[in-house]
Each structure stands twice: as C-alpha cells, then as structure tokens.
C-alpha positions in Angstrom: 44.2 -10.7 -5.7 40.8 -10.3 -4.0 40.5 -11.6 -0.5 38.1 -14.6 -0.1 35.1 -13.8 2.0 34.8 -16.2 5.0 31.7 -18.3 5.1 31.4 -20.3 8.4 28.9 -21.3 11.0 29.1 -17.8 12.4 27.5 -16.4 9.2 24.4 -18.6 9.6 21.7 -16.8 11.6 18.1 -17.7 12.4 15.6 -14.9 12.9 12.8 -15.4 15.4 9.2 -14.8 14.2 9.0 -11.1 15.2 12.5 -10.2 13.8 11.5 -11.7 10.5 8.2 -9.8 10.3 9.9 -6.5 11.3 12.7 -7.1 8.8 10.4 -8.1 5.9 7.0 -6.5 6.7 6.1 -6.5 3.0 5.9 -10.3 2.9 3.1 -10.1 5.6 1.2 -6.9 5.1 2.1 -5.7 1.6 3.4 -2.1 1.3 3.9 0.2 4.2 2.7 3.7 3.3 1.4 6.5 5.5 -2.3 5.8 5.3 -3.0 8.0 2.2 -3.7 4.8 0.1 -6.5 2.3 0.9 -4.0 -0.6 0.7 -1.4 0.9 3.0 -0.1 -1.4 5.7 -1.9 0.3 8.6 -5.3 -0.7 7.1 -4.0 -4.3 6.6 -3.2 -4.4 10.3 -6.8 -3.4 11.1 -8.1 -6.0 8.7 -6.0 -8.8 10.1 -7.5 -8.2 13.6 -11.0 -7.8 12.2 -10.8 -11.0 10.2 -10.6 -13.0 13.5 -13.7 -11.3 14.7 -15.5 -11.9 11.4 -14.7 -15.6 11.7 -16.4 -15.7 15.1 -19.5 -14.2 13.5 -19.4 -16.7 10.6 -19.2 -19.5 13.2 -22.5 -18.2 14.7 -21.3 -16.1 17.6 -20.9 -12.4 18.2 -23.3 -10.4 16.0 -21.7 -7.0 16.9 -18.1 -5.9 16.5 -17.0 -2.6 17.9 -14.1 -0.7 16.3 -12.5 2.5 17.6 -9.7 4.5 16.0 -8.6 7.5 18.0 -5.3 9.0 16.8 -2.9 6.2 16.4 -4.7 3.8 18.8 -7.0 1.1 17.3 -9.3 -1.1 19.4 -11.3 -4.0 18.0 -13.8 -5.7 20.4 -16.0 -8.7 19.4 -18.5 -10.8 21.4 -17.5 -14.2 20.0 -16.3 -17.2 21.9 -13.1 -15.6 23.1 -9.6 -17.1 22.7 -9.1 -20.2 24.9 -7.5 -18.6 28.0 -4.5 -20.8 28.1 -3.5 -19.9 24.5 -3.9 -16.1 24.6 -0.2 -15.5 24.3 0.4 -18.3 21.8 -2.1 -17.2 19.2 -0.6 -13.8 18.9 3.1 -14.7 19.2 3.7 -18.2 17.9 3.7 -18.7 14.2 1.5 -21.5 12.8 -0.7 -21.4 15.8 -4.4 -20.9 15.6 -7.9 -22.5 15.5 -8.1 -22.2 11.7 -6.0 -25.2 11.1 -8.9 -27.3 12.3 -11.1 -27.2 9.2 -14.0 -28.6 11.3 -14.1 -25.3 13.1 -13.3 -22.9 10.2 -14.4 -24.5 7.0 -14.4 -21.3 5.0 -12.1 -19.1 7.0 -10.6 -15.9 5.7 -7.2 -16.7 7.0 -5.6 -20.1 7.3 -1.9 -19.6 8.0 -2.1 -18.2 11.5 0.0 -15.1 10.7 -2.4 -12.1 10.9 -2.3 -11.0 14.5 1.3 -12.0 14.9 2.2 -9.5 12.2 0.1 -6.8 14.0 1.8 -7.7 17.2 5.3 -7.5 15.8 4.7 -4.2 14.0 3.2 -2.4 17.0 4.9 -0.4 19.7 1.9 -1.4 21.9 -0.3 -4.5 21.5 -2.8 -5.9 24.0 -5.1 -8.8 23.7 -7.8 -9.7 26.2 -10.1 -12.8 26.1 -13.1 -13.4 28.2 -15.0 -16.7 28.4 -16.8 -18.8 31.0 -16.7 -15.9 33.5 -12.9 -15.7 33.4 -10.5 -13.6 31.5 -6.8 -13.5 30.4 -4.8 -10.6 28.9 -1.3 -10.1 27.5 0.6 -7.0 26.5 3.5 -6.8 24.0 6.0 -4.2 22.7 7.2 -4.9 19.1 6.3 -8.6 19.7 8.0 -8.9 23.0 5.8 -10.0 25.9 5.8 -7.3 28.7 2.8 -8.3 30.9 0.3 -11.1 31.5 -3.0 -10.9 33.5 -5.5 -13.5 34.7 -8.9 -13.0 36.3 -10.7 -15.9 37.9 -13.9 -14.0 38.0 -15.3 -11.3 35.8 -18.7 -9.9 34.8 -17.4 -8.8 31.3 -19.2 -10.3 28.3 -17.4 -13.0 26.5 -15.3 -12.2 23.5 -11.9 -10.8 22.4 -10.6 -7.3 22.6 -7.4 -6.2 20.7 -5.7 -2.8 21.2 -2.7 -1.8 19.2 -0.5 1.2 18.2 1.4 0.7 14.9 5.1 1.4 15.1 5.9 4.8 13.6 9.5 3.8 12.8 8.0 1.4 10.3 4.9 3.3 9.2 6.4 6.8 9.0 4.2 9.8 9.6 1.1 7.7 9.3 -2.5 8.7 10.0 -5.8 6.8 9.6 -8.3 8.1 7.1 -11.8 7.3 8.3 -13.1 7.0 4.6 -10.8 4.0 4.1 -11.7 2.3 7.3 -15.4 2.8 6.7 -15.1 1.2 3.2 -13.4 -1.8 4.8 -16.1 -2.1 7.4 -18.9 -1.7 4.9 -17.5 -4.5 2.8 -17.6 -6.8 5.9 -21.3 -6.0 6.6 -22.3 -6.4 2.9 -20.8 -9.9 3.0 -22.2 -10.9 6.3 -26.0 -10.2 6.6 -27.0 -9.9 10.3 -23.6 -8.4 11.3 -23.4 -5.0 12.9 -20.1 -3.1 13.1 -19.9 0.1 15.2 -17.1 2.4 14.2 -16.5 5.3 16.6 -20.1 5.3 17.5 -21.5 5.0 14.0 -23.4 1.8 13.1 -23.0 -0.2 9.8 -25.4 -2.9 8.8 -26.6 -4.4 5.5 -29.7 -6.3 4.6 -29.2 -6.7 0.9 -25.5 -7.7 0.6 -23.8 -6.9 -2.7 -26.9 -5.0 -3.9 -26.3 -2.5 -1.1 -22.6 -2.4 -2.1 -23.4 -1.3 -5.7 -26.1 1.2 -4.5 -23.7 2.8 -1.9 -20.8 3.1 -4.4 -22.8 4.4 -7.4 -25.4 7.1 -7.9 -28.8 5.8 -8.7 -29.2 8.1 -11.6 -26.2 6.7 -13.4 -27.6 3.1 -13.4 -29.0 1.9 -16.7 -31.4 -0.5 -15.0 -32.2 -1.8 -11.5 -29.5 -4.0 -10.0 -29.7 -7.7 -10.8 -29.1 -9.5 -7.5 -28.6 -13.2 -7.5 -27.8 -15.5 -4.5 -26.8 -19.1 -4.2 -25.3 -21.4 -1.4 -21.7 -20.3 -1.8 -22.1 -17.4 -4.3 -23.7 -14.0 -4.6 -23.6 -11.6 -7.5 -24.9 -8.1 -8.3 -24.9 -6.6 -11.8 -25.9 -3.4 -13.5 -24.5 -1.1 -16.3 -23.6 2.5 -16.1 -25.2 5.1 -18.4 -22.0 7.2 -18.6 -19.0 5.1 -17.6 -16.8 3.7 -20.4 -14.9 0.9 -18.6 -15.7 -2.2 -16.6 -15.9 -2.0 -12.8 -15.8 -5.0 -10.5 -15.9 -5.7 -6.7 -14.8 -9.3 -6.0 -14.6 -11.2 -2.7 -13.5 -14.7 -1.5 -14.5 -15.8 2.0 -15.0 -12.2 2.9 -11.7 -11.0 1.5 -11.8 -8.1 -0.9 -9.7 -9.5 -3.8 -8.8 -6.2 -5.4 -6.7 -7.9 -8.0 -9.3 -10.4 -8.9 -8.2 -14.0 -9.6 -9.8 -17.2 -10.9 -13.3 -16.4 -9.6 -13.4 -12.9 -11.3 -12.1 -14.3 -14.6 -14.7 -17.0 -14.5 -17.5 -14.5 -13.7 -16.6 -12.1 -16.6 -16.5 -15.1 -18.9 -19.8 -16.5 -17.6 -21.7 -13.1 -18.1 -20.6 -12.9 -21.7 -21.5 -16.5 -22.5 -24.9 -16.2 -20.8 -25.8 -12.9 -22.6 -24.7 -14.3 -26.0 -26.8 -17.4 -25.5 -29.8 -15.4 -24.3 -29.9 -13.1 -27.3 -28.7 -15.7 -29.7 -25.9 -13.4 -31.0 -22.2 -13.7 -30.8 -21.6 -10.3 -29.4 -18.0 -9.1 -28.9 -17.0 -9.7 -25.2 -15.9 -6.1 -24.8 -19.3 -4.8 -26.0 -21.2 -7.0 -23.5 -19.0 -5.9 -20.6 -18.6 -2.2 -21.5 -19.8 0.0 -18.7 -20.7 -3.0 -16.5 -20.7 -2.5 -12.7 -20.7 -5.8 -10.9 -19.8 -7.6 -7.6 -19.2 -11.2 -6.9 -18.6 -13.1 -3.7 -17.8 -16.8 -3.4 -16.9 -19.1 -0.5 -14.4 -21.9 -1.1 -12.7 -24.5 1.1 -9.2 -23.5 2.1 -8.6 -20.9 -0.5 -5.1 -20.3 -2.0 -4.2 -16.6 -2.5 -1.3 -15.4 -4.5 0.1 -13.2 -1.6 -0.3 -13.0 2.2 -2.5 -9.9 1.8 -5.1 -12.1 -0.1 -5.8 -9.6 -3.0 -5.8 -12.3 -5.7 -7.3 -15.8 -5.7 -5.2 -18.5 -7.1 -7.5 -21.5 -6.3 -9.1 -23.4 -9.1 -11.2 -25.7 -6.9 -14.2 -24.9 -4.8 -13.4 -27.8 -2.4 -15.4 -30.7 -1.1 -17.8 -32.3 -3.6 -18.2 -29.1 -5.6 -16.8 -28.6 -9.2 -14.0 -26.2 -10.2 -14.4 -22.5 -9.5 -14.9 -21.9 -13.2 -17.6 -24.5 -13.7 -19.4 -23.6 -10.5 -19.6 -19.9 -11.3 -20.5 -20.6 -15.0 -23.3 -22.9 -14.1 -24.7 -20.5 -11.5 -24.6 -17.4 -13.8 -25.9 -19.4 -16.8 -29.0 -20.6 -14.8 -29.8 -17.6 -12.7 -29.0 -14.7 -15.0 -30.7 -16.4 -17.9 -33.8 -16.9 -15.8 -33.8 -13.3 -14.6 -33.5 -11.9 -18.2 -36.4 -14.1 -19.3 -38.6 -12.8 -16.5 -37.5 -9.2 -16.8 -37.8 -8.3 -20.5 -37.6 -4.6 -20.0 -34.2 -4.9 -18.4 -33.1 -7.4 -21.1 -34.2 -4.8 -23.8 -32.1 -2.0 -22.1 -29.1 -4.4 -21.9 -29.4 -5.3 -25.6 -29.6 -1.6 -26.6 -26.5 -0.9 -24.5 -24.6 -3.7 -26.1 -25.6 -2.6 -29.6 -24.6 1.0 -28.9 -21.2 -0.2 -27.5 -20.7 -2.2 -30.7 -21.5 0.8 -32.9 -19.0 3.0 -30.9 -16.3 0.4 -31.0 -16.5 0.1 -34.8 -16.5 3.9 -35.2 -13.4 4.1 -33.0 -11.5 1.1 -34.4 -9.6 3.0 -37.0 -8.8 5.9 -34.7 -7.7 3.6 -31.9 -5.3 1.8 -34.2 -3.7 5.0 -35.4 -3.6 6.3 -31.9 -1.8 3.2 -30.6 0.8 3.5 -33.4 1.3 7.2 -32.6 1.8 6.4 -28.9 4.2 3.6 -29.7 6.2 5.8 -32.0 6.2 8.8 -29.6 7.5 6.7 -26.7 10.6 5.9 -28.7 11.8 9.5 -29.2 10.0 11.9 -27.0 10.6 12.9 -23.4 7.0 13.2 -22.2 7.3 10.0 -20.3 10.4 9.3 -18.3 9.6 5.8 -17.3 10.7 3.7 -14.4 12.3 0.2 -14.6 9.6 -1.8 -12.8 5.9 -1.5 -13.0 2.8 -2.3 -10.9 2.0 -6.0 -11.2 5.6 -7.1 -11.7 6.5 -9.9 -9.3 8.7 -9.2 -6.3 9.8 -11.5 -3.5 8.2 -9.3 -0.8 4.9 -9.9 -2.5 4.0 -6.3 -3.4 5.3 -3.5 -5.6 4.4 0.1 -5.2 5.0 2.3 -8.3 4.2 5.9 -9.0 3.6 8.1 -12.1 4.0 11.9 -11.4 2.0 14.0 -13.9 3.5 17.5 -13.9 3.6 20.6 -16.0 6.7 22.6 -17.2 10.3 21.7 -17.9 11.7 23.0 -14.6 9.2 21.1 -12.4 9.4 17.8 -14.4 13.2 18.2 -14.4 13.4 18.5 -10.6 11.2 15.4 -10.1 13.1 13.4 -12.7 16.4 14.1 -11.1 15.1 13.4 -7.6 13.0 10.2 -8.3 13.7 6.6 -7.6 14.3 5.4 -11.2 13.2 1.9 -10.3 9.6 2.7 -9.2 8.9 6.3 -10.0 8.1 7.7 -13.5 7.4 11.2 -14.7 4.9 12.4 -17.4 5.4 16.0 -18.5 2.4 18.0 -19.7 2.9 20.7 -22.4 0.9 23.6 -20.9 -2.7 23.1 -19.7 -4.5 20.0 -20.8 -7.8 20.2 -22.8 -11.0 20.5 -20.8 -12.6 17.2 -21.7 -16.0 17.9 -20.0 -18.8 16.7 -22.3 -16.5 15.3 -24.9 -16.6 11.7 -26.3 -14.0 9.0 -25.9 -12.9 9.8 -29.4 -11.0 12.8 -28.0 -8.8 10.6 -25.9 -7.3 9.1 -29.1 -7.2 12.3 -31.1 -5.6 14.5 -28.4 -1.9 13.8 -28.3 -1.5 14.4 -24.5 -4.5 12.3 -23.5 -3.5 9.5 -25.9 0.0 9.3 -24.6 -1.1 9.5 -21.0 -3.6 6.7 -21.6 -0.9 4.6 -23.2 1.6 5.4 -20.4 -0.9 4.2 -17.8 -2.1 1.2 -20.0 -5.7 1.7 -19.0 -7.5 1.8 -22.4 -9.3 -1.4 -21.6 -9.6 -1.1 -17.8 -7.3 -1.3 -14.8 -6.3 -4.9 -15.1 -2.9 -4.0 -16.5 -2.4 -0.6 -14.8 1.3 0.1 -14.9 1.4 2.4 -11.8 -0.8 2.0 -8.8 -0.2 5.6 -7.6 -1.0 8.3 -10.2 0.1 11.6 -8.7 -0.8 15.1 -10.0 2.1 17.3 -9.2 1.4 21.0 -9.9 2.1 24.3 -8.3 -0.1 25.5 -5.4 -1.3 28.6 -7.3 -4.4 29.4 -9.4 -2.8 27.9 -12.6 -1.8 24.8 -10.7 -5.3 24.4 -9.3 -6.8 24.7 -12.8 -4.5 22.0 -14.2 -5.5 19.7 -11.3 -9.2 20.2 -12.1 -8.6 19.6 -15.8 -6.7 16.3 -15.1 -9.3 15.2 -12.6 -12.0 16.0 -15.2 -10.2 13.7 -17.7 -10.2 10.8 -15.3 -13.8 11.4 -14.1 -15.0 11.6 -17.7 -13.2 8.6 -19.2 -11.6 6.5 -16.4 -13.6 7.1 -13.1 -12.5 3.7 -11.9 -9.0 5.2 -11.4 -10.5 7.4 -8.7 -13.0 4.9 -7.4 -10.3 2.4 -6.8 -8.1 4.9 -5.0 -5.2 5.4 -7.5 -5.3 9.2 -8.0 -3.5 11.6 -5.7 -2.4 15.2 -5.4 1.2 15.7 -4.4 1.5 17.9 -1.3 4.8 19.9 -1.4 6.1 22.4 1.2 5.2 26.0 0.9 8.0 27.2 3.1 11.6 26.3 4.1 12.6 27.6 7.6 16.3 27.1 8.5 19.2 28.2 10.6 22.8 27.0 10.5 22.0 23.8 12.4 18.6 22.7 11.1 16.2 22.9 8.2 12.4 22.5 8.5 10.0 22.2 5.6 6.5 23.6 6.2 3.3 22.7 4.4 1.1 25.4 6.0 1.2 28.8 7.8 0.8 26.9 11.1 3.7 24.7 10.5 5.8 27.7 9.5 5.0 29.5 12.7 5.8 26.3 14.7 9.2 26.0 12.9 10.0 29.7 13.6 9.2 29.2 17.3 11.3 26.0 17.4 14.4 27.5 15.7 14.1 30.8 17.6 16.0 33.9 16.7 15.7 35.0 13.1 15.8 31.9 10.9 15.9 32.2 7.1 12.4 31.8 5.6 12.0 30.9 2.0 8.6 30.8 0.2 8.5 28.2 -2.6 6.4 29.8 -5.4 6.5 26.7 -7.7 7.8 23.2 -7.9 10.6 24.3 -10.3 12.1 26.5 -7.6 12.8 23.4 -5.4 16.2 22.0 -6.1 16.5 18.2 -6.9 18.5 17.8 -3.7 15.6 19.1 -1.7 12.9 17.5 -3.8 14.1 14.0 -3.0 12.8 14.5 0.5 9.3 15.2 -0.7 8.8 12.3 -3.1 10.7 9.7 -1.0 9.9 8.1 2.3 8.3 11.3 3.6 6.1 11.9 0.6 2.7 13.4 1.4 -0.2 12.5 -0.8 -3.8 13.7 -0.7 -6.2 11.1 -2.2 -8.8 12.3 -4.8 -12.1 10.8 -3.6 -15.6 10.8 -5.1 -18.6 12.3 -3.3 -21.1 9.5 -3.3 -24.0 12.0 -3.0 -23.3 13.4 -6.5 -23.2 11.4 -9.7 -20.1 11.8 -11.9 -22.2 13.8 -14.4 -23.3 16.2 -11.6 -19.7 16.6 -10.4 -18.4 17.4 -13.9 -21.2 19.9 -14.4 -20.5 21.5 -11.1 -16.7 21.8 -11.6 -16.3 22.2 -15.3 -19.8 23.3 -16.6 -21.0 26.9 -16.9 -19.6 29.2 -14.3 -22.4 29.0 -11.6 -22.6 31.1 -8.4 -22.4 27.8 -6.5 -19.0 27.0 -7.9 -17.7 30.5 -7.4 -18.7 30.3 -3.7 -17.1 26.8 -3.5 -13.8 28.1 -4.9 -13.8 31.2 -2.7 -14.3 29.0 0.4 -11.9 26.2 -0.5 -9.1 27.9 -2.3 -8.9 31.0 -0.1 -5.6 30.1 1.6 -3.9 29.3 -1.6 -5.2 32.5 -3.3 -4.1 34.6 -0.4 -0.6 33.1 -0.5 -0.4 33.8 -4.2 -1.5 37.5 -3.7 1.1 37.9 -0.9 3.9 36.8 -3.1 
C-alpha cells in the first residue's frame, strides 16, 4: 500500500517578487542563453532598462541616451525627468509599481505592467539605480534583488535623468558575453522609430532622420532593391516597402510602440493583407497573394493605446483595437495602406511598372514550379516516415509553453559517427539532428527549382518548414555541426551558400549558427578540461600542472556521447552566422563560391590558418 503524501499548511509557500523571477526567469525575459542569439536574455535585460529611457524621450524629455557595455557591466544613462526621488527603490523592487499605469502620462508606452527593471534587478549580481531631479539625487544598490545600500544628496550639479548600472548573474546566464552587433541592432531600431533621438553606444553615435526608410537601407544592399523604397507616414503608423531582385521569400520588420515584434501579430497580418488588396485593386487583377508578396522587404510601425502582447517579452501583438476613437487595428492599417500606397503608385508609374513585372515573373515561376513542388512535398512526406535523415525532437519552435518561450535546435551534421554522437547526447524534447550524406551540392547560381529536385535540400527545407517563409519555422536555432578541418569548412560554406541563395532571411533573422566544439581534452586523475583553442589548452596544462593527458579531437565522431552532452547542453558554444551589410548577397556568393579568385585565396589563408595548421600537425 502506497503511503499518502501529506498536504498541509506547511506545504503552502509564497514566493516574494525576486524569488519568483529568479525561479521562473523565462516568464519575464524569455530564454536565457549566453549571448550568441539576438533574443537571449541578456539583451532583453538591456532592452527593459532602455525602454524606460525611450518612454522619457517619447514624453518630450531627454533627447540623448548613453549606453556603455564593458565586459559584463552595462550602464544606461538618460536625461529625462528622473524617477521621483522618494520612489527610486520602489520602482525597481516592487511589482505593479510604476508611472505607466497612469495612462495620462504614458498613453502609448512600451511597457505597461511595471515588471521590466524589477526583472533586471532580480537577475543581476549588482544593480544600481540613480535619479537626479530638481538639483537633488537619490540612489539605491541591490544584489540579486536585495537592497544593499541607499544614498541621498540634497544638492548636486548633475544633469537630471536616470542612470542604471547592472551586472547580469552568471549563475543564471552561464558563460555569457555581449555581442556588440546585437546591441547595435537593438539601438538602431530605437532611433529608426524615434526621429530626433540620439543614442551613444561606447562612444559611437546613432541617429535616424528617415525612420523605417533608413532601416531598410541599412539592412539591405542598395543594388539588390528592385525600386526605391516606398516610405509612407501617418499619425500612428509608418511603413516602408520595396522588393528584392534576388531574394525568394518575404521579409518583414514590425514594431508596436517601439517594440520589435519579431513574431508579428495582428498588425503584421493586417499589413500583409492590405498590401495584397491594394495592389490587386490598383492593377485591376486578382493576383495570387504569394506572387504579390514574393521577395517583398517591408517594415511597419504602429502606435496603439495599451497594447496587449502574447508574452512578457512583447514579440507578438495580440491587440485587435487601436484604442481611443480609432477603428480596429485591421481596419486602420487597411485604410491607411489603401489610400497612401494607391496614391503613391498612381504618382510613380515607373515603380508601379517594375512592381507589376515582378509579380508577373513570380506568377510564371510559381506555375512552372507547381508540379515539382507537389511531387517534392510528397517525397519529403514519404521519406520522413522511413528514413533516418531527420531524428526529430518532440517539441518545436512556436509550441506553447507556460514559461512563455521555447528554444529548439536542429543540428545539421555529416557522417554516421558524428550524427550518432549528437543523437545519443541530445535533449530529445528540444534538439533534433539532420544527417547529411556527404558534401551537399554547391547551389551558387542555381534556381529555386534545385531545392525541390535535390533530395537533401528538399528534405532539409521540409524539416525546417521554411518553404513559404519563416512564419512556421520549426527550430529557431539551426546549427551547422561539422569537423574543424578543411572538409568541414567546405561543408559549412556549402550550407551557408544554400541559405544565402534561397533563404537569406534565416541568416538575417539570426537563426543560423556554427557549433563550436573543443579541439583538445586536458585531464589528470582529478579534473578534465575541454579546450577550444591553443591558448585554452596551454592554460589548462598550466592549471593541472605535471604531465596531464592531452587528447586532440580530430572530428566530432571521435567525441563520445557521454562527453558530447557537455558541448550541446547548458555549456553549448555557438558562433552566429552574420551578413556583411557592405556586400550584397550576390556579391558574397560570388566571392565565396564563384570562380577561385586571388582575393578569396588570400581570405582563406588569413582566416583559416589556425585550422589548417592544426590539420597538418595531426
């Protein structure tokens, strides 16, 4: 007979605010991560602090915000009104406390629930907030949400405003480091959405005069744009639209009240629908929606009263109402696009003609591919039933989870031994493995038709579920896992070429990574250290002293599953694949995969020297 578990008053426990945040950080900041992904928690912490400074600018004070990131220390200084001095402690340590509940003060604020800086405070080993106003100042310091010090100054010559300093807790964000590229992108989005705002990051100034037009120009090479950007502005809405000459899929940047809604929502759905409807009516033809939107690159920003997001990290808008006397989000966006885009096309017939030719070309290609696509889907469906190329996980990106976010990974690897090690080591709930059969095809210069005709590409596309864009992407981390030798480097290049050629948005949106695995194992009887470079190996030898055993891993297949679990678990090291904005995708493909130019030979010698030397030594 099983013993009954006691359930009494002693079993009931209330967590205070900081304990709850530290126990369930995912509910407040999404995933944790180490900083290798743009949506990792350490960037959400920066964003939560910045949002308060942005609100000050929106309210008409503080035209400059200074941001400093040195190592693990982040400092954000604004010149807004400053937190009321008697509430400095409360606003960063008491839940449901803040000025944003007063809609008179913050009608279209980016954060309404008063959680942001409390989460940063609770998840930091050091947190300091200083406020200066009316010639006086107050400051408070915390450790993991616990108040450790308070200061008051009756007189100060400092300029008014708020300064927040924090160091994220390394026991929660393990082995983290800030990548400047991700912070710069975050800061640029703020200046695009707030004309007149200057943000200074580590001494570098960011400013935008043309809003979303600047965003599209900065994120895309001018030579790849089919026509000059269509830039339309209204009272609570701004849009920018162009089409790519080479890109196959749709690309959108969407914002609500200054928040980058990376997962879209009601406003993006309405915008996509409005563009198709307006174009159909302008040309008087019932074009297929996919043909109108093929290769589109666009951005939309709207402001709504008290927006409702689908998670604390505000990546997807759930609101259907604009608020106040305005109509629904859908009606408001549709009316604006219908009027403004239609007027623009009537006045700019050359752009209208280019757009029409693009749509007709897309229609022709879709019809030519329709039969091939159908057969390819059937092959992929049949293959998934009886082949081992994809060892899937149980849960996928986009599935709901009580913590509000789900991180899933697909490892793309080559060879039975390497894929076998990863498969045995992985988390079967959230990590999947796709096994390549030898080197993939060089897809440079080939048409989309090859994706459906080539078995590997067809099955990879089906596994990721990206045929029609990233809306239903099944894994948010796509990780290329190959050996660190010449063959492994070549496979990496071929896979990156595949994504650049057919699905560049996978790279643009920060989903593609290279798995970093150790080159050496240094151990004695008491301790084992895995080393990712010659420098780390030497440091490990010095630490362990004596004559420790040193093993050089020549390939992923040589690492046992028992060891591999360390490298794809909490301590995983990922290097993000990023685009060079100075080069168009076409230029990059030509450089890396075109004819063997002296420039590329020089690049390979300079950048792969360490890896090539290691291969020759062993």
